[in-house]
C-alpha positions in Angstrom: 0.0 0.0 0.0 1.5 3.3 -1.1 1.1 6.2 1.3 0.8 9.9 0.5 4.5 10.5 1.2 5.7 7.7 -1.2 6.5 5.2 1.5 4.8 1.7 1.5 2.9 0.1 4.3 2.3 -3.6 4.5 1.1 -6.3 6.9 2.4 -5.8 10.5 3.8 -2.3 9.7 3.2 0.4 12.2 1.4 3.5 10.8 0.4 6.8 12.3 -2.8 8.7 11.5 -2.4 12.5 10.9 -6.0 13.7 10.8 -8.8 13.6 13.4 -11.9 11.8 12.1 -14.7 11.3 14.5 -16.7 9.3 12.0 -14.0 6.5 12.2 -14.8 4.8 15.5 -13.0 2.0 17.3 -12.8 0.4 20.8 -16.6 -0.3 20.8 -17.3 3.2 19.7 -15.5 4.8 22.6 -12.6 6.2 20.6 -12.1 7.8 17.2 -9.2 8.1 14.8 -7.0 11.0 16.1 -3.9 12.8 14.9 -0.8 11.0 16.2 -2.5 7.6 16.9 -0.3 4.6 16.2 -1.8 1.4 14.6 -0.6 -2.0 13.4 -1.7 -3.1 9.9 -3.5 -6.4 10.1 -5.0 -6.6 6.6 -4.8 -4.7 3.3 -7.2 -4.8 0.3 -8.6 -2.5 -2.2 -6.8 0.5 -0.8 -8.3 0.2 2.6 -6.3 -0.7 5.7 -7.6 -2.8 8.6 -5.6 -1.7 11.6 -5.3 -2.3 15.3 -4.6 0.4 17.8 -1.4 0.3 19.8 -3.0 2.3 22.5 -6.3 0.5 23.3 -6.3 -2.5 21.0 -9.4 -1.5 19.1 -9.8 -2.6 15.4 -11.2 -0.5 12.5 -10.8 -0.1 8.8 -9.3 3.1 7.4 -10.8 3.9 4.0 -8.6 4.3 0.9 -9.3 8.0 0.7 -8.1 8.6 4.3 -5.1 6.3 3.8 -4.0 8.2 0.6 -3.9 11.6 2.3 -3.5 11.2 6.1 -1.5 8.1 6.9 2.3 7.7 7.3 4.7 5.1 8.6 4.8 5.3 12.4 8.5 4.4 13.1 9.7 7.9 13.6 8.1 10.7 15.7 9.0 13.8 17.6 9.9 13.5 21.3 6.8 15.3 22.3 4.6 12.9 20.4 6.2 9.7 21.9 5.7 10.8 25.5 3.8 8.0 27.2 4.6 5.5 24.5 6.5 2.2 25.0 8.3 0.4 22.3 10.8 -2.5 22.1 13.7 -0.5 20.9 14.1 3.3 20.6 16.6 5.2 18.5 17.0 8.8 19.4 18.6 11.6 17.4 20.2 14.0 19.8 20.9 17.6 18.7 23.3 19.3 21.2 22.1 22.7 20.0 18.4 22.1 20.6 17.6 19.0 22.6 16.9 19.6 26.3 17.6 17.3 29.3 13.8 16.9 29.8 13.4 15.8 26.2 16.4 13.4 26.4 14.8 11.8 29.5 11.5 11.2 27.7 13.2 9.8 24.6 15.7 7.6 26.4 13.1 5.8 28.5 10.7 4.6 25.8 12.4 1.3 24.9 11.7 -1.9 26.8 14.9 -3.7 25.6 17.2 -0.9 24.6 17.5 2.9 24.0 20.1 4.1 21.6 21.2 7.7 21.2 22.8 9.2 18.1 24.3 12.6 18.7 25.0 15.3 16.1 28.7 16.2 16.7 29.8 18.2 13.6 30.5 21.9 14.3 27.7 24.3 13.1 28.9 27.8 12.2 27.3 30.5 14.3 25.4 33.3 12.6 26.3 35.8 15.3 30.0 36.6 14.8 30.3 37.4 18.5 28.9 34.2 19.7 31.2 32.0 21.8 32.8 29.2 19.9 31.3 26.0 21.2 33.4 23.1 19.9 31.4 19.9 20.3 33.7 17.3 19.0 32.6 14.1 20.7 29.6 12.4 22.3 30.5 13.5 25.8 30.5 17.2 24.8 27.2 16.8 23.0 25.4 15.1 26.0 27.0 17.7 28.4 25.4 20.4 26.3 22.0 18.7 26.3 22.1 18.1 30.1 22.9 21.7 30.7 19.8 22.9 28.7 16.4 23.2 30.4 13.1 23.3 28.4 10.9 24.0 31.4 9.1 27.3 31.2 10.8 30.2 32.9 8.9 33.0 34.6 9.2 36.5 33.2 11.6 37.6 36.0 13.8 34.6 35.5 14.0 35.2 31.7 14.9 38.9 32.3 17.6 37.8 34.8 19.0 35.3 32.3 19.3 37.8 29.5 20.9 40.4 31.8 23.4 37.8 33.1 24.3 36.8 29.5 24.8 40.5 28.4 27.2 41.1 31.4 29.1 37.9 30.9 32.7 37.8 29.7 31.6 35.3 27.0 29.6 38.2 25.5 31.7 41.2 26.4 35.2 40.0 25.4 34.6 38.8 21.8 32.6 42.0 20.9 35.3 44.2 22.5 38.3 42.5 20.9 36.6 42.3 17.5 35.7 46.1 17.5 39.1 47.1 18.7 40.9 45.1 16.0 38.5 46.0 13.1 38.5 49.7 13.8 41.9 50.5 15.2 44.2 47.7 14.0 42.6 45.6 11.2 45.9 44.0 10.2 46.9 43.0 13.7 46.0 39.3 13.5 47.8 38.9 10.2 50.8 40.8 11.4 51.1 38.6 14.5 50.7 35.4 12.4 53.5 36.5 10.1 55.8 37.1 13.2 54.9 33.7 14.6 55.7 32.0 11.3 59.0 33.9 11.0 60.1 32.6 14.4 58.7 29.1 14.9 59.2 25.9 13.0 56.3 25.5 10.4 54.7 22.6 12.3 54.8 24.4 15.6 53.5 27.6 14.0 50.6 25.7 12.5 49.7 24.3 16.0 49.9 27.8 17.6 47.8 29.5 15.0 45.2 26.7 15.0 45.0 26.6 18.8 41.8 28.0 20.5 44.1 30.2 22.5 45.7 31.8 19.4 43.6 35.0 19.5 44.7 35.5 23.2 48.4 35.0 22.3 48.0 37.4 19.3 46.4 40.0 21.6 49.3 39.8 24.1 51.9 40.0 21.4 50.1 43.1 19.9 50.0 44.7 23.4 53.8 44.3 23.7 54.2 45.7 20.2 52.0 48.7 21.1 54.4 49.5 23.9 57.4 49.5 21.6 58.6 45.9 21.8 59.9 43.9 18.9 57.3 41.0 18.5 59.8 38.5 17.0 62.4 39.2 19.7 59.7 38.8 22.5 58.6 35.5 21.0 62.1 34.2 20.5 62.9 35.0 24.2 60.1 32.7 25.4 61.0 29.7 23.2 62.9 26.9 24.9 64.8 24.0 23.2 63.0 21.4 25.4 59.6 22.6 24.3 59.6 20.2 21.4 61.7 17.5 23.0 60.5 13.9 23.8 60.0 14.9 27.5 57.9 18.0 26.8 54.7 18.2 28.8 53.3 21.2 26.8 49.7 20.5 25.7 49.2 23.9 24.1 52.1 26.0 22.7 49.9 29.0 22.4 48.9 28.9 26.1 52.5 28.3 27.2 53.9 31.2 25.2 51.1 33.4 26.3 51.9 32.7 29.9 55.7 33.1 29.4 55.3 36.4 27.6 53.6 38.0 30.6 51.8 41.3 30.6 53.0 44.2 28.6 54.1 47.4 30.1 51.8 49.3 32.4 48.6 50.3 30.5 48.2 54.0 30.0 44.5 53.9 31.0 42.5 54.2 34.2 40.9 50.8 33.5 43.0 47.9 35.0 42.3 45.0 32.7 43.8 41.5 33.0 46.9 41.0 30.9 45.0 38.8 28.5 42.7 41.6 27.5 43.8 44.2 25.1 43.8 47.8 26.5 41.4 50.3 25.1 42.8 52.6 22.5 44.9 55.7 23.4 45.8 58.5 21.0 43.8 61.2 19.3 40.3 61.6 20.6 38.9 62.7 17.2 39.8 59.3 15.7 36.5 57.2 15.7 35.2 58.9 18.8 32.0 56.9 19.1 33.8 53.6 18.9 36.5 54.8 21.2 33.9 55.8 23.9 32.2 52.4 23.4 35.4 50.5 23.8 36.3 52.4 27.0 32.8 51.7 28.4 33.2 48.0 27.5 36.6 47.8 29.1 35.1 49.2 32.3 32.3 46.5 32.2 35.0 43.8 31.6 37.0 45.1 34.6 33.8 45.0 36.8 33.0 41.5 35.7 36.6 40.2 36.3 36.7 41.8 39.7 33.3 40.2 40.6 34.6 36.8 39.6 37.8 37.2 41.5 35.8 38.1 44.6 33.8 34.9 44.6 34.6 32.4 47.4 36.6 29.5 46.2 37.9 31.1 43.0 41.6 30.8 42.5 43.8 31.9 39.6 45.6 29.1 37.8 49.0 30.3 36.6 50.2 27.0 35.2 50.8 26.8 31.5 
């Protein structure tokens, strides 16, 4: 039997009805065909389907006209639709960017014999250029993201607080600040720092540094030293050690190690005291991009406030190991 979506249904197949029809009655007239009901095909003939309900066991015949327009195979369904359903084996598609922990619980408890989860782990590019770079490269990362996401309804005050917290977080403030600083006042900075790194380091090590998630932080620190008159290649050469690439090396990230060894640049000529891993706001002529300059100084103050607040939390300790 060919269904409206091109799939075929035969004897013992599970189908789902997609249209309410109160004229089609079953279960001694107590139930009608409803959208989302699951049925087992027990007979076919002339385009009609004789089916048995998986919910209450009632039997009825679905006419050919209904089958041709409102019947699909019932082996796949949304998580919301399968709530309350029990099957022998369930196979769950887990999307770390949208599935919530409540949905995962529902989906992973439908199978009597087994429940198998298939997680989407390829990286999806963010539309927002300032969005944090969430690298989900394995099943553990994917499930961690799902378990951290709630789908329960929030109150208006909780939602307002969540948005305010996100706006004041370093994950939001820092990327926007560094991006604007680089684009407006030093658009060639990243390429200039990359050239310096490739001039000093062996090609394979340079590739690792530039491909590291900490590369932008290292580039910012090198640029800060450059802004205070230092020679970038000389500064980088000074922090490289012969044993870094030896067989006994314990360095997991060259970018992080060199960032730590470089240390902070000279004292910033600003009233804002930012951590050494944050670029200072621009100095110089006030008439050069004044609106962006004022915005950057305001952002720098917000970053300082946030860093100070995090440092003041009980149990928070700085980790200076590279």
